[in-house]
N, CA and C atoms as an extended XYZ file, in Angstrom:
465
Properties=species:S:1:pos:R:3:atomname:S:1:resname:S:1:resid:I:1 pbc="F F F"
N       -22.752       49.032       34.363 N   UNK     1
C       -23.467       48.060       33.558 CA  UNK     1
C       -24.793       47.720       34.331 C   UNK     1
N       -25.886       47.673       33.672 N   UNK     2
C       -27.125       47.421       34.367 CA  UNK     2
C       -27.283       45.852       34.544 C   UNK     2
N       -28.192       45.517       35.445 N   UNK     3
C       -28.464       44.072       35.725 CA  UNK     3
C       -28.968       43.396       34.484 C   UNK     3
N       -29.764       44.078       33.638 N   UNK     4
C       -30.287       43.514       32.451 CA  UNK     4
C       -29.129       43.213       31.468 C   UNK     4
N       -28.163       44.123       31.351 N   UNK     5
C       -26.987       43.904       30.433 CA  UNK     5
C       -26.172       42.719       30.893 C   UNK     5
N       -25.949       42.597       32.232 N   UNK     6
C       -25.212       41.503       32.768 CA  UNK     6
C       -25.927       40.200       32.503 C   UNK     6
N       -27.283       40.224       32.694 N   UNK     7
C       -28.056       39.004       32.430 CA  UNK     7
C       -27.942       38.572       30.954 C   UNK     7
N       -28.034       39.523       30.025 N   UNK     8
C       -27.892       39.168       28.613 CA  UNK     8
C       -26.489       38.643       28.338 C   UNK     8
N       -25.506       39.255       28.925 N   UNK     9
C       -24.139       38.826       28.739 CA  UNK     9
C       -23.941       37.427       29.188 C   UNK     9
N       -24.424       37.034       30.388 N   UNK    10
C       -24.329       35.688       30.943 CA  UNK    10
C       -25.107       34.706       30.118 C   UNK    10
N       -26.238       35.153       29.537 N   UNK    11
C       -27.025       34.272       28.704 CA  UNK    11
C       -26.204       33.903       27.436 C   UNK    11
N       -25.568       34.922       26.837 N   UNK    12
C       -24.726       34.733       25.621 CA  UNK    12
C       -23.569       33.771       25.955 C   UNK    12
N       -22.906       33.983       27.128 N   UNK    13
C       -21.818       33.169       27.505 CA  UNK    13
C       -22.260       31.698       27.731 C   UNK    13
N       -23.453       31.579       28.329 N   UNK    14
C       -23.997       30.200       28.559 CA  UNK    14
C       -24.367       29.486       27.252 C   UNK    14
N       -24.940       30.217       26.305 N   UNK    15
C       -25.283       29.609       25.041 CA  UNK    15
C       -24.016       29.230       24.277 C   UNK    15
N       -22.968       30.137       24.291 N   UNK    16
C       -21.692       29.789       23.598 CA  UNK    16
C       -21.048       28.548       24.227 C   UNK    16
N       -21.089       28.436       25.604 N   UNK    17
C       -20.494       27.278       26.235 CA  UNK    17
C       -21.282       25.992       25.811 C   UNK    17
N       -22.588       26.076       25.796 N   UNK    18
C       -23.373       24.901       25.412 CA  UNK    18
C       -23.039       24.482       23.995 C   UNK    18
N       -22.971       25.450       23.085 N   UNK    19
C       -22.658       25.152       21.725 CA  UNK    19
C       -21.242       24.527       21.597 C   UNK    19
N       -20.316       25.102       22.323 N   UNK    20
C       -18.890       24.548       22.280 CA  UNK    20
C       -18.882       23.149       22.805 C   UNK    20
N       -19.525       22.854       23.896 N   UNK    21
C       -19.533       21.502       24.509 CA  UNK    21
C       -20.251       20.535       23.493 C   UNK    21
N       -21.331       20.943       22.884 N   UNK    22
C       -22.056       20.118       21.928 CA  UNK    22
C       -21.129       19.755       20.770 C   UNK    22
N       -20.459       20.721       20.221 N   UNK    23
C       -19.528       20.532       19.106 CA  UNK    23
C       -18.417       19.602       19.514 C   UNK    23
N       -17.872       19.724       20.698 N   UNK    24
C       -16.776       18.825       21.181 CA  UNK    24
C       -17.291       17.383       21.282 C   UNK    24
N       -18.469       17.259       21.818 N   UNK    25
C       -19.041       15.859       21.975 CA  UNK    25
C       -19.272       15.236       20.568 C   UNK    25
N       -19.844       16.050       19.656 N   UNK    26
C       -20.101       15.493       18.323 CA  UNK    26
C       -18.925       15.147       17.580 C   UNK    26
N       -17.801       15.900       17.739 N   UNK    27
C       -16.586       15.591       17.077 CA  UNK    27
C       -15.922       14.369       17.658 C   UNK    27
N       -16.084       14.025       18.902 N   UNK    28
C       -15.451       12.916       19.522 CA  UNK    28
C       -16.282       11.647       19.451 C   UNK    28
N       -17.568       11.818       19.183 N   UNK    29
C       -18.496       10.599       19.197 CA  UNK    29
C       -18.239        9.742       17.980 C   UNK    29
N       -18.213        8.443       18.137 N   UNK    30
C       -17.995        7.534       16.945 CA  UNK    30
C       -19.260        7.540       16.120 C   UNK    30
N       -19.044        7.220       14.844 N   UNK    31
C       -20.207        7.121       13.971 CA  UNK    31
C       -21.088        5.957       14.449 C   UNK    31
N       -22.336        6.160       14.472 N   UNK    32
C       -23.272        5.165       15.003 CA  UNK    32
C       -23.988        4.431       13.826 C   UNK    32
N       -23.211        3.878       12.922 N   UNK    33
C       -23.796        3.172       11.799 CA  UNK    33
C       -23.938        1.741       12.140 C   UNK    33
N       -24.972        1.107       11.647 N   UNK    34
C       -25.203       -0.276       11.945 CA  UNK    34
C       -24.432       -1.202       10.986 C   UNK    34
N       -23.950       -0.655        9.932 N   UNK    35
C       -23.172       -1.410        8.948 CA  UNK    35
C       -21.942       -0.619        8.576 C   UNK    35
N       -20.961       -1.301        8.207 N   UNK    36
C       -19.687       -0.655        7.756 CA  UNK    36
C       -19.919       -0.011        6.441 C   UNK    36
N       -19.156        1.068        6.216 N   UNK    37
C       -19.303        1.763        4.961 CA  UNK    37
C       -18.017        2.560        4.774 C   UNK    37
N       -18.065        3.412        3.789 N   UNK    38
C       -16.848        4.162        3.431 CA  UNK    38
C       -16.360        5.085        4.570 C   UNK    38
N       -17.267        5.614        5.381 N   UNK    39
C       -16.876        6.511        6.428 CA  UNK    39
C       -16.906        5.869        7.829 C   UNK    39
N       -17.044        4.517        7.871 N   UNK    40
C       -17.132        3.840        9.136 CA  UNK    40
C       -16.054        2.844        9.094 C   UNK    40
N       -15.095        2.930       10.049 N   UNK    41
C       -13.967        2.027       10.050 CA  UNK    41
C       -14.143        0.671       10.722 C   UNK    41
N       -15.457        0.353       11.063 N   UNK    42
C       -15.769       -0.922       11.648 CA  UNK    42
C       -15.403       -2.044       10.642 C   UNK    42
N       -14.930       -3.125       11.180 N   UNK    43
C       -14.614       -4.286       10.243 CA  UNK    43
C       -15.787       -4.670        9.382 C   UNK    43
N       -15.515       -4.886        8.168 N   UNK    44
C       -16.562       -5.210        7.153 CA  UNK    44
C       -16.054       -6.509        6.573 C   UNK    44
N       -16.504       -7.621        7.074 N   UNK    45
C       -15.901       -8.907        6.599 CA  UNK    45
C       -16.717       -9.788        5.727 C   UNK    45
N       -17.780       -9.220        5.125 N   UNK    46
C       -18.599      -10.039        4.203 CA  UNK    46
C       -17.831      -10.216        2.904 C   UNK    46
N       -18.027      -11.286        2.202 N   UNK    47
C       -17.448      -11.533        0.912 CA  UNK    47
C       -18.522      -11.624       -0.149 C   UNK    47
N       -19.714      -11.146        0.235 N   UNK    48
C       -20.881      -11.158       -0.696 CA  UNK    48
C       -20.838       -9.840       -1.473 C   UNK    48
N       -20.616       -9.986       -2.802 N   UNK    49
C       -20.444       -8.775       -3.679 CA  UNK    49
C       -21.655       -7.854       -3.587 C   UNK    49
N       -22.822       -8.398       -3.493 N   UNK    50
C       -24.047       -7.538       -3.442 CA  UNK    50
C       -24.045       -6.720       -2.166 C   UNK    50
N       -23.681       -7.306       -1.041 N   UNK    51
C       -23.602       -6.611        0.199 CA  UNK    51
C       -22.543       -5.532        0.188 C   UNK    51
N       -21.396       -5.862       -0.353 N   UNK    52
C       -20.326       -4.849       -0.468 CA  UNK    52
C       -20.824       -3.670       -1.310 C   UNK    52
N       -21.434       -3.926       -2.406 N   UNK    53
C       -22.003       -2.867       -3.260 CA  UNK    53
C       -23.014       -2.081       -2.499 C   UNK    53
N       -23.901       -2.727       -1.824 N   UNK    54
C       -24.995       -2.074       -1.057 CA  UNK    54
C       -24.410       -1.126        0.059 C   UNK    54
N       -23.411       -1.583        0.704 N   UNK    55
C       -22.869       -0.831        1.885 CA  UNK    55
C       -21.768        0.134        1.600 C   UNK    55
N       -21.140        0.037        0.423 N   UNK    56
C       -20.006        0.915        0.122 CA  UNK    56
C       -20.213        1.654       -1.234 C   UNK    56
N       -20.527        0.962       -2.277 N   UNK    57
C       -20.545        1.540       -3.599 CA  UNK    57
C       -21.840        2.361       -3.937 C   UNK    57
N       -22.952        1.909       -3.470 N   UNK    58
C       -24.193        2.569       -3.895 CA  UNK    58
C       -24.307        4.005       -3.418 C   UNK    58
N       -23.568        4.386       -2.396 N   UNK    59
C       -23.637        5.763       -1.878 CA  UNK    59
C       -23.271        6.747       -2.955 C   UNK    59
N       -22.379        6.412       -3.813 N   UNK    60
C       -21.938        7.303       -4.915 CA  UNK    60
C       -22.565        6.831       -6.279 C   UNK    60
N       -22.555        5.502       -6.545 N   UNK    61
C       -22.949        5.060       -7.860 CA  UNK    61
C       -24.442        4.776       -7.914 C   UNK    61
N       -25.144        4.930       -6.814 N   UNK    62
C       -26.639        4.811       -6.678 CA  UNK    62
C       -27.101        3.334       -6.647 C   UNK    62
N       -28.288        3.225       -6.140 N   UNK    63
C       -28.905        1.882       -5.916 CA  UNK    63
C       -28.914        1.083       -7.229 C   UNK    63
N       -29.277        1.701       -8.308 N   UNK    64
C       -29.376        1.029       -9.611 CA  UNK    64
C       -28.106        1.118      -10.493 C   UNK    64
N       -27.048        1.623       -9.875 N   UNK    65
C       -25.756        1.763      -10.521 CA  UNK    65
C       -25.808        2.796      -11.655 C   UNK    65
N       -26.752        3.737      -11.608 N   UNK    66
C       -26.938        4.679      -12.694 CA  UNK    66
C       -25.990        5.903      -12.585 C   UNK    66
N       -25.220        5.909      -11.469 N   UNK    67
C       -24.237        7.042      -11.378 CA  UNK    67
C       -24.925        8.306      -10.911 C   UNK    67
N       -24.162        9.346      -10.680 N   UNK    68
C       -24.672       10.616      -10.210 CA  UNK    68
C       -23.689       11.776      -10.580 C   UNK    68
N       -24.274       12.977      -10.657 N   UNK    69
C       -23.468       14.127      -10.816 CA  UNK    69
C       -23.946       15.139       -9.739 C   UNK    69
N       -23.011       15.760       -9.073 N   UNK    70
C       -23.330       16.691       -7.986 CA  UNK    70
C       -22.044       17.263       -7.504 C   UNK    70
N       -21.683       16.896       -6.276 N   UNK    71
C       -20.394       17.364       -5.741 CA  UNK    71
C       -19.228       16.735       -6.546 C   UNK    71
N       -19.509       15.745       -7.270 N   UNK    72
C       -18.499       15.108       -8.136 CA  UNK    72
C       -19.218       14.334       -9.234 C   UNK    72
N       -18.465       13.707      -10.058 N   UNK    73
C       -19.034       12.911      -11.123 CA  UNK    73
C       -18.810       11.444      -10.746 C   UNK    73
N       -19.900       10.651      -10.596 N   UNK    74
C       -19.791        9.250      -10.233 CA  UNK    74
C       -20.437        8.473      -11.386 C   UNK    74
N       -19.551        7.881      -12.158 N   UNK    75
C       -20.029        7.205      -13.406 CA  UNK    75
C       -21.007        6.070      -13.187 C   UNK    75
N       -21.881        5.905      -14.178 N   UNK    76
C       -22.838        4.847      -14.126 CA  UNK    76
C       -22.049        3.543      -14.305 C   UNK    76
N       -22.388        2.549      -13.522 N   UNK    77
C       -21.839        1.207      -13.673 CA  UNK    77
C       -22.765        0.309      -14.442 C   UNK    77
N       -23.971        0.730      -14.580 N   UNK    78
C       -25.043       -0.027      -15.299 CA  UNK    78
C       -24.691        0.020      -16.771 C   UNK    78
N       -24.705       -1.112      -17.422 N   UNK    79
C       -24.513       -1.219      -18.839 CA  UNK    79
C       -23.253       -0.421      -19.314 C   UNK    79
N       -22.182       -0.616      -18.538 N   UNK    80
C       -20.989        0.095      -18.728 CA  UNK    80
C       -19.963       -0.712      -19.592 C   UNK    80
N       -19.647       -0.346      -20.794 N   UNK    81
C       -18.741       -1.176      -21.594 CA  UNK    81
C       -17.303       -1.228      -21.084 C   UNK    81
N       -16.840       -0.254      -20.284 N   UNK    82
C       -15.522       -0.318      -19.721 CA  UNK    82
C       -15.326       -1.437      -18.723 C   UNK    82
N       -16.428       -1.953      -18.230 N   UNK    83
C       -16.392       -3.109      -17.304 CA  UNK    83
C       -16.152       -4.436      -18.016 C   UNK    83
N       -16.008       -4.374      -19.297 N   UNK    84
C       -15.638       -5.624      -20.028 CA  UNK    84
C       -14.325       -6.175      -19.523 C   UNK    84
N       -13.480       -5.292      -19.090 N   UNK    85
C       -12.185       -5.669      -18.514 CA  UNK    85
C       -12.310       -5.802      -17.001 C   UNK    85
N       -12.265       -7.031      -16.535 N   UNK    86
C       -12.334       -7.254      -15.082 CA  UNK    86
C       -11.136       -6.654      -14.375 C   UNK    86
N        -9.979       -6.661      -15.066 N   UNK    87
C        -8.784       -6.130      -14.473 CA  UNK    87
C        -8.904       -4.579      -14.251 C   UNK    87
N        -9.528       -3.910      -15.220 N   UNK    88
C        -9.722       -2.491      -15.160 CA  UNK    88
C       -10.556       -2.148      -13.940 C   UNK    88
N       -11.620       -2.892      -13.697 N   UNK    89
C       -12.471       -2.586      -12.576 CA  UNK    89
C       -11.742       -2.876      -11.258 C   UNK    89
N       -11.090       -3.979      -11.184 N   UNK    90
C       -10.323       -4.327       -9.978 CA  UNK    90
C        -9.227       -3.318       -9.640 C   UNK    90
N        -8.554       -2.819      -10.678 N   UNK    91
C        -7.483       -1.832      -10.435 CA  UNK    91
C        -8.119       -0.527       -9.988 C   UNK    91
N        -9.295       -0.173      -10.552 N   UNK    92
C        -9.936        1.004      -10.088 CA  UNK    92
C       -10.331        0.928       -8.629 C   UNK    92
N       -10.811       -0.199       -8.166 N   UNK    93
C       -11.204       -0.377       -6.748 CA  UNK    93
C        -9.945       -0.383       -5.914 C   UNK    93
N        -8.894       -0.999       -6.323 N   UNK    94
C        -7.688       -1.071       -5.607 CA  UNK    94
C        -7.049        0.320       -5.385 C   UNK    94
N        -6.886        1.047       -6.478 N   UNK    95
C        -6.089        2.261       -6.440 CA  UNK    95
C        -6.867        3.563       -6.518 C   UNK    95
N        -8.180        3.440       -6.803 N   UNK    96
C        -8.994        4.647       -6.949 CA  UNK    96
C        -8.830        5.266       -8.320 C   UNK    96
N        -9.723        6.228       -8.632 N   UNK    97
C        -9.648        6.888       -9.953 CA  UNK    97
C       -10.455        8.181       -9.795 C   UNK    97
N        -9.852        9.284      -10.155 N   UNK    98
C       -10.532       10.573      -10.099 CA  UNK    98
C       -11.106       10.828       -8.738 C   UNK    98
N       -12.423       10.916       -8.607 N   UNK    99
C       -13.104       11.158       -7.302 CA  UNK    99
C       -13.256        9.965       -6.514 C   UNK    99
N       -12.988        8.745       -6.991 N   UNK   100
C       -13.170        7.550       -6.273 CA  UNK   100
C       -11.994        7.226       -5.352 C   UNK   100
N       -12.202        6.973       -4.087 N   UNK   101
C       -11.063        6.589       -3.225 CA  UNK   101
C       -10.540        5.214       -3.528 C   UNK   101
N        -9.321        4.925       -3.128 N   UNK   102
C        -8.726        3.631       -3.235 CA  UNK   102
C        -9.245        2.752       -2.096 C   UNK   102
N        -9.500        1.502       -2.343 N   UNK   103
C        -9.870        0.556       -1.297 CA  UNK   103
C        -8.900       -0.533       -1.076 C   UNK   103
N        -7.828       -0.601       -1.810 N   UNK   104
C        -6.757       -1.584       -1.622 CA  UNK   104
C        -5.931       -1.181       -0.387 C   UNK   104
N        -5.487       -2.177        0.373 N   UNK   105
C        -4.743       -1.871        1.640 CA  UNK   105
C        -3.523       -1.053        1.417 C   UNK   105
N        -2.833       -1.223        0.293 N   UNK   106
C        -1.594       -0.470        0.051 CA  UNK   106
C        -1.862        0.923       -0.446 C   UNK   106
N        -3.106        1.217       -0.846 N   UNK   107
C        -3.385        2.500       -1.524 CA  UNK   107
C        -4.394        3.385       -0.839 C   UNK   107
N        -5.207        2.824        0.070 N   UNK   108
C        -6.266        3.510        0.717 CA  UNK   108
C        -5.735        4.602        1.604 C   UNK   108
N        -6.445        5.755        1.666 N   UNK   109
C        -6.049        6.824        2.510 CA  UNK   109
C        -7.278        7.270        3.367 C   UNK   109
N        -7.156        7.351        4.643 N   UNK   110
C        -8.255        7.745        5.465 CA  UNK   110
C        -8.488        9.246        5.377 C   UNK   110
N        -9.737        9.623        5.350 N   UNK   111
C       -10.080       11.059        5.314 CA  UNK   111
C       -10.677       11.377        6.699 C   UNK   111
N        -9.877       11.795        7.671 N   UNK   112
C       -10.322       12.140        8.994 CA  UNK   112
C       -10.437       10.912        9.865 C   UNK   112
N        -9.936        9.773        9.428 N   UNK   113
C       -10.057        8.611       10.229 CA  UNK   113
C        -9.368        7.414        9.458 C   UNK   113
N        -9.491        6.273       10.045 N   UNK   114
C        -8.949        5.060        9.321 CA  UNK   114
C        -9.522        4.889        7.926 C   UNK   114
N        -8.678        4.453        7.004 N   UNK   115
C        -9.156        4.192        5.664 CA  UNK   115
C       -10.091        2.937        5.589 C   UNK   115
N       -11.014        3.064        4.709 N   UNK   116
C       -11.911        1.931        4.388 CA  UNK   116
C       -11.116        0.989        3.452 C   UNK   116
N       -10.906       -0.248        3.853 N   UNK   117
C       -10.071       -1.130        3.053 CA  UNK   117
C       -10.877       -2.390        2.798 C   UNK   117
N       -10.734       -2.886        1.556 N   UNK   118
C       -11.308       -4.172        1.138 CA  UNK   118
C       -10.194       -5.130        0.866 C   UNK   118
N       -10.448       -6.413        1.174 N   UNK   119
C        -9.477       -7.428        0.885 CA  UNK   119
C        -9.518       -7.787       -0.594 C   UNK   119
N        -8.570       -8.583       -1.065 N   UNK   120
C        -8.590       -9.013       -2.465 CA  UNK   120
C        -9.867       -9.857       -2.730 C   UNK   120
N       -10.232      -10.669       -1.795 N   UNK   121
C       -11.448      -11.459       -1.941 CA  UNK   121
C       -12.697      -10.570       -2.066 C   UNK   121
N       -12.782       -9.530       -1.316 N   UNK   122
C       -13.925       -8.647       -1.381 CA  UNK   122
C       -13.901       -7.849       -2.657 C   UNK   122
N       -12.750       -7.389       -3.055 N   UNK   123
C       -12.720       -6.729       -4.324 CA  UNK   123
C       -13.106       -7.590       -5.511 C   UNK   123
N       -12.661       -8.827       -5.484 N   UNK   124
C       -13.096       -9.748       -6.515 CA  UNK   124
C       -14.602       -9.948       -6.499 C   UNK   124
N       -15.154      -10.108       -5.293 N   UNK   125
C       -16.607      -10.322       -5.137 CA  UNK   125
C       -17.440       -9.209       -5.681 C   UNK   125
N       -17.072       -7.995       -5.304 N   UNK   126
C       -17.871       -6.829       -5.805 CA  UNK   126
C       -17.636       -6.576       -7.244 C   UNK   126
N       -16.410       -6.830       -7.787 N   UNK   127
C       -16.200       -6.698       -9.239 CA  UNK   127
C       -17.046       -7.717       -9.962 C   UNK   127
N       -17.080       -8.924       -9.513 N   UNK   128
C       -17.884       -9.990      -10.206 CA  UNK   128
C       -19.377       -9.631      -10.101 C   UNK   128
N       -19.809       -9.130       -9.015 N   UNK   129
C       -21.213       -8.743       -8.820 CA  UNK   129
C       -21.619       -7.655       -9.765 C   UNK   129
N       -20.868       -6.581       -9.861 N   UNK   130
C       -21.254       -5.445      -10.682 CA  UNK   130
C       -21.191       -5.845      -12.164 C   UNK   130
N       -20.182       -6.596      -12.506 N   UNK   131
C       -20.027       -7.021      -13.876 CA  UNK   131
C       -21.095       -8.003      -14.408 C   UNK   131
N       -21.841       -8.562      -13.447 N   UNK   132
C       -22.922       -9.467      -13.828 CA  UNK   132
C       -24.318       -8.985      -13.453 C   UNK   132
N       -24.423       -7.752      -13.052 N   UNK   133
C       -25.719       -7.174      -12.678 CA  UNK   133
C       -25.827       -5.753      -13.311 C   UNK   133
N       -26.972       -5.178      -13.088 N   UNK   134
C       -27.219       -3.842      -13.614 CA  UNK   134
C       -27.126       -3.657      -15.134 C   UNK   134
N       -27.545       -4.715      -15.829 N   UNK   135
C       -27.504       -4.737      -17.272 CA  UNK   135
C       -26.116       -5.115      -17.828 C   UNK   135
N       -25.186       -5.438      -16.992 N   UNK   136
C       -23.867       -5.976      -17.436 CA  UNK   136
C       -23.969       -7.476      -17.463 C   UNK   136
N       -23.457       -8.065      -18.526 N   UNK   137
C       -23.551       -9.526      -18.686 CA  UNK   137
C       -22.169      -10.137      -18.993 C   UNK   137
N       -21.168       -9.700      -18.239 N   UNK   138
C       -19.817      -10.235      -18.410 CA  UNK   138
C       -19.685      -11.476      -17.525 C   UNK   138
N       -19.438      -12.588      -18.197 N   UNK   139
C       -19.463      -13.913      -17.453 CA  UNK   139
C       -18.078      -14.265      -16.916 C   UNK   139
N       -17.043      -13.745      -17.447 N   UNK   140
C       -15.729      -14.109      -16.932 CA  UNK   140
C       -15.508      -13.446      -15.558 C   UNK   140
N       -15.078      -14.230      -14.581 N   UNK   141
C       -14.918      -13.700      -13.248 CA  UNK   141
C       -13.439      -13.528      -12.879 C   UNK   141
N       -13.191      -12.583      -12.004 N   UNK   142
C       -11.847      -12.390      -11.505 CA  UNK   142
C       -11.736      -13.083      -10.165 C   UNK   142
N       -10.528      -13.547       -9.851 N   UNK   143
C       -10.281      -14.233       -8.625 CA  UNK   143
C        -9.516      -13.338       -7.609 C   UNK   143
N        -9.467      -13.717       -6.391 N   UNK   144
C        -8.684      -12.924       -5.434 CA  UNK   144
C        -7.236      -12.955       -5.754 C   UNK   144
N        -6.710      -14.106       -6.326 N   UNK   145
C        -5.322      -14.206       -6.660 CA  UNK   145
C        -5.001      -13.243       -7.796 C   UNK   145
N        -5.928      -13.051       -8.769 N   UNK   146
C        -5.690      -12.094       -9.840 CA  UNK   146
C        -5.677      -10.648       -9.290 C   UNK   146
N        -6.567      -10.353       -8.334 N   UNK   147
C        -6.597       -9.048       -7.745 CA  UNK   147
C        -5.274       -8.776       -7.006 C   UNK   147
N        -4.815       -9.811       -6.329 N   UNK   148
C        -3.510       -9.671       -5.630 CA  UNK   148
C        -2.363       -9.407       -6.622 C   UNK   148
N        -2.371      -10.108       -7.764 N   UNK   149
C        -1.311       -9.856       -8.765 CA  UNK   149
C        -1.426       -8.500       -9.359 C   UNK   149
N        -2.633       -7.971       -9.576 N   UNK   150
C        -2.814       -6.625      -10.091 CA  UNK   150
C        -2.282       -5.656       -9.086 C   UNK   150
N        -2.621       -5.909       -7.789 N   UNK   151
C        -2.150       -4.987       -6.745 CA  UNK   151
C        -0.675       -4.893       -6.684 C   UNK   151
N         0.024       -6.037       -6.913 N   UNK   152
C         1.444       -6.019       -6.770 CA  UNK   152
C         2.125       -5.180       -7.911 C   UNK   152
N         1.466       -5.191       -9.067 N   UNK   153
C         1.918       -4.417      -10.246 CA  UNK   153
C         1.610       -2.910      -10.134 C   UNK   153
N         0.569       -2.599       -9.376 N   UNK   154
C         0.126       -1.209       -9.228 CA  UNK   154
C         1.135       -0.427       -8.422 C   UNK   154
N         1.244        0.807       -8.772 N   UNK   155
C         2.187        1.638       -8.040 CA  UNK   155
C         1.515        2.483       -6.992 C   UNK   155
């Protein structure tokens, strides 16, 4: 084997090692998000419905709640008549539906890490926010106690 062939071989081994080490570091590194979200298991303790929507929901349902179609179907929440039922929306957030993950503590499943979980108070807050914004004008509000009761009935 010539010196040039050995040099090329060592270069390839070196590049492969660097790529392998880089991949290992990236897989072990924590997400460096400044705010909690669906893929970040950092505690998210706000009870402001707008902030919860901004940091968790808008990634799929979009900034203006217009929904999206792509890797999945994410329904529009803007001017959505199904949101007339506050219980329906709370149940959907608790247990998930189709492509939407569950955010209730008893129902959430982590995808490659800890599950993103919202408390009953947070679920009530984001439910009330969405139902009174984005062209939705539903005035009746859900409480954390109602969310807890819905969760107990959910399977």
